Structures are given as C-alpha cells and as structure tokens.
N, C-alpha and C positions, 0 to 999 in steps of 0.2 A: 571656170563656169562661164557659159555664154548667155547673153541676153539675145533672144530671138524675136521675130515678128511673125505675123500671120502668114506672110509669104514663104517663110522658111519652115512652117510647122510640118508639112508633109515630109520634107527631107530630114529634118533634125529630130522629129518625134516619131511620126508614123513609120518611117523607114530607118529609125535610129537605134533599133534594138531595145534595150531596157532603158527607160527614160522616166525621170520625174520632173514635172513642170510646176513652177511656182508662179501663179498669177498674182501679181502684187499691185499695189496702188501707192501713190504719194500721200503724205499726211495721213498715214494709217498706222496707229500704234500697234495693232496686232501684227502688221507686216514687219515693223521694226523689231518686235519681240521674236519673230520667226527667223529673221535674217541670220543672226549668228549661229543658230542651230542648223539651218540649211547649209550655210557655208562649211561648218565643221563636219557635217555628215557627208558633204561633197568630198572633202579631203579623205574621209575614212572609206567611203564606198565608191569613190569616183573611178576606180579602175574597172569596175563591173557594171555600174549604172551611171548613165549620163544625167547630169543635173543642169537644167536650163531655167531661165527666168523669162517671164513675159509681162510687159506693162499692160495691165488690164484696160485702162482707159483708152489706150491707143490701139487696142485689138478687141474692141467690144463685140464685133460681129462673131468672131471665132469663139470668144468667151461665152456668149449667149448660146451659140450652137452646141457647145460642150456642157451646157448647164451650169456654168460658173456664174454665180449671182452675188458673190461677196469677195472681199480681199482680206487676208490672203486665202487662196485655195490651192491645194496641191492635187495634181492628177498624176496617176502612175500608169505607164504604158509598157507593154511587153510585146515586141514585134508587131506594133500597130494596133494592138487591142488594149483598151483600158482595163486595168485590173484593180481589185481591192477597194473600189469606191474612192470618193474624194475626201479630203480633210480640209476643214475651213475654220476660220475664226482664231481662237486662242489655241493654236496647235502645239501639243506637247512633243518633246523630242522622242519620248518612248513610243508614241503613236506612229511617228514617222519610221522609226527603227523597225517596228513590227511589220509595217508594209514593205520596207526594203528587204527585210529578212525573208519574207514570203516569196520574193522574186528570185531568190538565189538558192542553190543547193545548200543543205545543212552544213556540209564540210567546209564550204567556202565561207559561210557565215562565221563559223568557229575561227577560221584563219583571220578574217577581218577583225573580229573582236579581240583577237590576241594582240593586235596593234593599238588597242584603246588604252591610253595611258592616263591614270588618275591625275587630276590637277588639284592644286591648292591655291585659294585666293585669300588674301589678308585684308581685313578692313578694321576700322575702329568700332563700327556698330553694324549689327545685322538687324533689320526690321522684318519680322515675319508677318506679312499681310499688307495689302495695298489698298485698304479702304480709307476713309477720311482720316482716321486716327493715325494709321501708318504713313500716309502721304504727308500729313501735317508734320509729323515727327521728322520725316526725311527732309522736308523743306527747312525746318528750323536748324537741323543738324548740318545740312550742307551750307547754309548761310553762316554757320559758325566755323566753317572750314574743317568739318569733321568727316573723314572718309567713311561713307555710309553706303550699304547695299540694301536694296529692298527686294525681298523674295516673296513670290506668291504663286500658288498652284493655278491661279486663274489670271485674267488680265486685270490691270488696275481699276479701282473704282468700288469694289465691294458691292453691297446691296444697293448703293446709290445708283450704280450704273444700270440697274434693272428696275428702278423706280420711275414710273411714267412722269411724275411731276412733283417738284419740291416747291412748296408755296411759302415756307417760313424760314428760308435761309437769309440771314441778315445781309443787307446791301443790295438785294434784288427786289424791286417793286413788283415786277411781274413774276408769276411762277416760272420756274426753270425746269427744263427737261432733265431728268436725273442723269442720263448718259452724258449730257453736255457739262453739267456741273462737275461730275467725276472726271471727265476728260480734261477740263481746265485745271482742276487740282493736280492731276497727274502730269500734265505738260509743264506746269509751274515748277513742280518738284524735280522733274527730269532736267529741265533747262538750267536749274540751279546747280546741278552736278551730281545728284544721287544716281548711283549705278542701279540699273534695273535687271533683275533676273526673274521674269514672269512667265506664266504658263509652263511651269516646270513641275517635275515630280519631286516632292520632298521625301527623300529616302530615309533620312535619320536626323534627329535633333538631339544633341547632347548639351543640355543647359549648363552643366557643371564645367565642361571644357569650352563652352561657347563655340561649338562647332555645328554646322548644318551641312548635310550631304544632299546634293540635288542631282537628279538624273543619274544616280548610281555611281558617278565617276568624279564629280567635282565637290571638293570639300571647301567650305567657306568658314574662315576663322575670324573671330573678332574679340574685342575687349568687353563689349556689352551686347546684350540682346534685348530688343523690344518685341514683345508678343502682341500682335495686332490681328490675330487670326479670325476674329469675328464669330459669327454664329451661322448655323444652318437650320432650315425649317424642321420643326418637329413633325414626326410621323404619328399617325393615329394607331398603327399596329393592328388594324382590323383586316380580316380576310379580303384579299383582292387588291389591297392598296399597293403593295410591293410589285405585284405582277402588272398592274395597270399604270404604274408611274411612268410618265412620258408617253403613255398610250391611251390618253383620255383623262388622266389625273395629272394636274399641273400644280406647281407651287410658285409660279411666276406669271402674273397677269401681263406685264409688259412683254414677256416673251411670247405668250400664247393666246392672249385675248383676241387678237386679229383673226384667228382661225375660226372664230365662232360667230361670224356675222349672221344676225337674225336667227340664231339658234338658241336652244334651251340649255341653261347652265345652272349647276348647283355650286354654291359657295359655302364652305364649312368654316365657321368661326364668327366672332362678333366683336373682336377688339379693333384697335385702330387700323391695323393692316387689313383685316378682312373687310371692314366697312369702306375704307378708302379705295382698296383694290376693286371691290364690287362696283363702286361708282364708276371706276375706269372701265371695267368689263362691260358695263351697261351701254357704253358708247358703241359697242359692237353687237352684243348678244340681243336676241329678241326678248327673252324673259330670264329672270334670275330668281332662284329660290335660295334664301339664306337659311342655313341650319345652324342653330346656336344652342349650347347646352344650358344657358341661363335664361331667365325670364325677360331680360332686356339686353341690348347691346352695351358693351363696356367701353366703346370708343368715345372720343371727344364729342360733345353735344352738337357742335356745328356739323360735323361729318355725319352724325346720326340723323339729324334733321333733314339734311340733303338727301340721304339715301332713302329714308322713310317716305319722302315726298316723291320719289321716283316711281312712276307708274309701271315700270318694267320689273320692279322688285317685290317679291312676296317673302314672308318670313315664317319660319317654323321655330319658335322659341321652345326651350326645354326639350330639345330633341338631340339625339346623338347618332352618328352613323354606326352601323353594325357590320356592314359588308358592302363590297363593290363587285359587280359582275358585268362583263361585257355581253351584250346581246345584239348581234349584228353590228350596226353603227352606233348603237346607244350604250350608255353606261347606266346601269340600274343601281341606285343607292338605296340600301335598306336602312331605314332609320327607326329608332325606338323613341316613343313618347315617354319621357322620364317620369311623368306623373301616372299615366295609366298603364304603362308597360306594353302598350299596343305597338306592333311593328307594322310599318307601311313601306311602300316602295315609291321612289322618285325616278322617273325616266327622263334622262337628259342626254345631250350630245357631249357634254364634258363636265368635269368636276374640278374646282379650284379649292385648295386647302390652305388656310391661313390660321394656324392654331398656336402661334408662338414659335420660339427659336430655342436652340441649345448651343452651348459654347463649343467651338472647334478646338479641343485640347487633347485629342486622342494620343498624340505622340509624346505627351509630357504630363499627363494628368496626375501621375503618381509622384511627381517631383515638386509640386507646389502646394501651398495652402489654398484650399478652396472653400467657398461658402456652401451652405446646405443645398444649393441649387446647382453646384458644379462650376460656378464662375470663379475666376482667379481673384484672390484677395490682394489688395495693394494698399500702400500708405498714401499720404497726401502728395508725394512726389512720384507716384506710380511705380514704386519699387515693390517687387514681389517678395516672397519669403526666401528666395535664393539670391545671394549677393551677385550684383551685376546684371540681374534680369529684371526688366521692367515689363509692364503690360498696360495696354490702352484700348479704348473703344468698347465695343459691345461684349468682348470676351471677359471683361472684369466685373466684379461684384459692385453694383451701384443701383441707385433707385431709378434713374432715367436713362434710356438708350436712344439718343438722337444723333443726327449728324453733328450738331453743334457741340454736344457733350463729348463726342469722339475727337473732334478737332481740339477741344480744350485739353483732353487727356494727352493727345500727341504733343501739344505745345509744352505742357508741364514736364513730361518725360524727357523731351529733347533738351529743355533748358537745364534740368537737373543733371543729365548726362554731360552736357557741354561744360558745366561748372566742374564736374568731377574730372573730366579728361583734360581740361585746360588748367 
C-alpha cells in the first residue's frame, strides 16, 4: 500500500483504475481504528483494487476540493470517477466491503471471499462496550496485567462522547466537553495496554462459551466477559417517527443542534436529558417548544430553573406527540392535550426526542436474569446470573445512571475479575 500526495493524485487515483483512498490524520482515534481494517482488506482485494493513503493535513486543498471534511474519510474511484459515496468517521469493515464488492464482478467477489480465513484471538477478558464503565474496567484490568480486549460497534466514549458538556465530573472545576472527557478516558486505557476492536460489527455473542464473533470472520475467546453495552434512545412509536429519523427528527443535540441556527425546534421530553439538551439547543435555535407528558419537568431543579428562564423556550405540559409529517422543509408535530383530548399542530424546522433509554441487550437478553425494565441484574461485584459474565454501566439494573456510577461499576468488576484470575 502506497502513501501519496496531491501531486500524485491524478496519476495514482484518477488514472489508476479501481482505487480506494484513505484520507487520514495524526492523533485521530477513528483513523487508528480504521487502519488494521484498511490494511487487511488491502491484502484481500489488493490484486483488483489499489489501496492508497493520503495525509489530510498536508493535502488540505485537494481534500477540500473533494469534499473531505473529517478524518478518516474513504473515497472510491473507478477509472477516474468517484463511485459509491464517501465513508467517514467510525467506519465499519462491512461498509468498506460493501463498497469494494460493488466495484467488482460478482464472480470475482466470490473468488476473493473464498480466500478469507477465519481467525481466532485469545484473551483473558472481553469487554463489550467502550463507554465510561467499559473503559474504566479496561484500565484497571490492564494495570493488573490481565490481557483484555475492548469491543464496540461504535468508537470509544459511549453517550459521553456526544454530550456537549459535563459539569459534575469530579476533579474538573470547569465543565468539560463530553467528547474530550471520553477521549481522555479512551487514550488512558489504550496506552495502558488494552486491545481495541472498535467500529466493528458484532456478529454473535456466546456468553456460555465466552466467545464473540466480530465482522463475521474473527472469533474472540476469553475466560471472562464484561457487558458494558449501555443504552439506546427510546422511540415513541408514533406514525412518521421511523420515516423521519435522521431526516428532521434527531436524538442527539450535540450531533445536530448546529444545523438549526435561528430556526424553530420542538423538543419532546422533560427529564434531565431533555431539559439539559434543550438548553444546549437554545444556543443555536431561534425558538424551542418543549412538549412533556406531565404537568412539570422532572429534571433537576437547577436545570429546570435555567431553562424556564430562557426567553427562547415555550412549554406544552400534559401533551404527547401523535404523529410527525414532513411538509416541504418543515416538520409538523401533531400533539394531543392529555386533559382536553384536543389535537393541535406544531410547525418547526426540526424535532429532538429525549424520552429515556433502553438497554442494549438484544444479542443475549434471553441468557441473563433481568429486572422488570429489561436491565441486567448483578450482585455487588457486578456478577450476572451466568458464571464468568459481569455487567457494568447503564445496561445494569440500578437506581442512578451517571458517568460516575458507570466508572464505579467498571472499577468493581475489574477488581473482582483480577482477584479471580490471579
């Protein structure tokens, strides 16, 4: 695999036949996560498709000309024409393969995949999930000289990485940007020696055998497993929500608030997340209408007081959404007054939904004891109902779900495992 510069782009890429270009940067965790996948696929597809790398910081003009705005970004070319669209950020191996396969005849794809050999990796501990709980467990385990691998379908950080500001993490007088706090946690655990396999597809989890299959071909085995898979946003299940998800309906203020400068926004929810994220959205949006099913917010009093004093924010208490419809550039939210049953319409440029979370346990929910809400039951050492399987963080049954409680869970599980393995 060659590294090229802008001066070589025309020859190596535009006149190079079938080519995939990796625009990378230094000090870039997503780039580090992509590198072994890109190298491995170069070995597999390299006779048919040329793989090249380009250092984005030193080739800025070309990157901007091609629409590359972040690292890593993969671009695919066939005889000088860009094909398939770009991939950026936490790029999964399966997404790259899908693009590469589309560039080749079906018969050749079959021949290439016949050379794909399954691999097996052996570790002492597998951590499923790279949020604060998983990262802390990885840190304590590697400091105990226990061979540990951290597996995540996304990049490290969990929900913290998309939280705009963390104001109550001990040791920091000033509020911290969520992405920096999660980045520092991740770098600390990585530098300690924990192996990372992130932005992967988890194909199968066998808790009894302590085996995890990623990207369909790599089996990871261990003596213990820590489940730290966290939670995902709840959906309302009303008409139009699924169809407009990512197309006007968002579940992440940090990701999308910047697109609503001086615009009208509806926020659904009234708990801590809804109130705190609405305050953040108000830094961009012109006006916000809060829709909450109860007669008052349930968030902490300080956050409530700040939001209610915000002149950009209006409230609709005791209302619930009944449907979402796109009309031109607008999203129409149909809401019902729970007292009078009267239905009205809110016209806005976008909708943000913060109505709680659900545990990510789909691949193993029938294997463990759960509470009535579907969260994993654990004992005081974070052991689950299955021998050798521990669980930490937001995925477990507990009263409070905070960064600090996840960190505590990870600490406890790691110490318990270290004592057992040593």
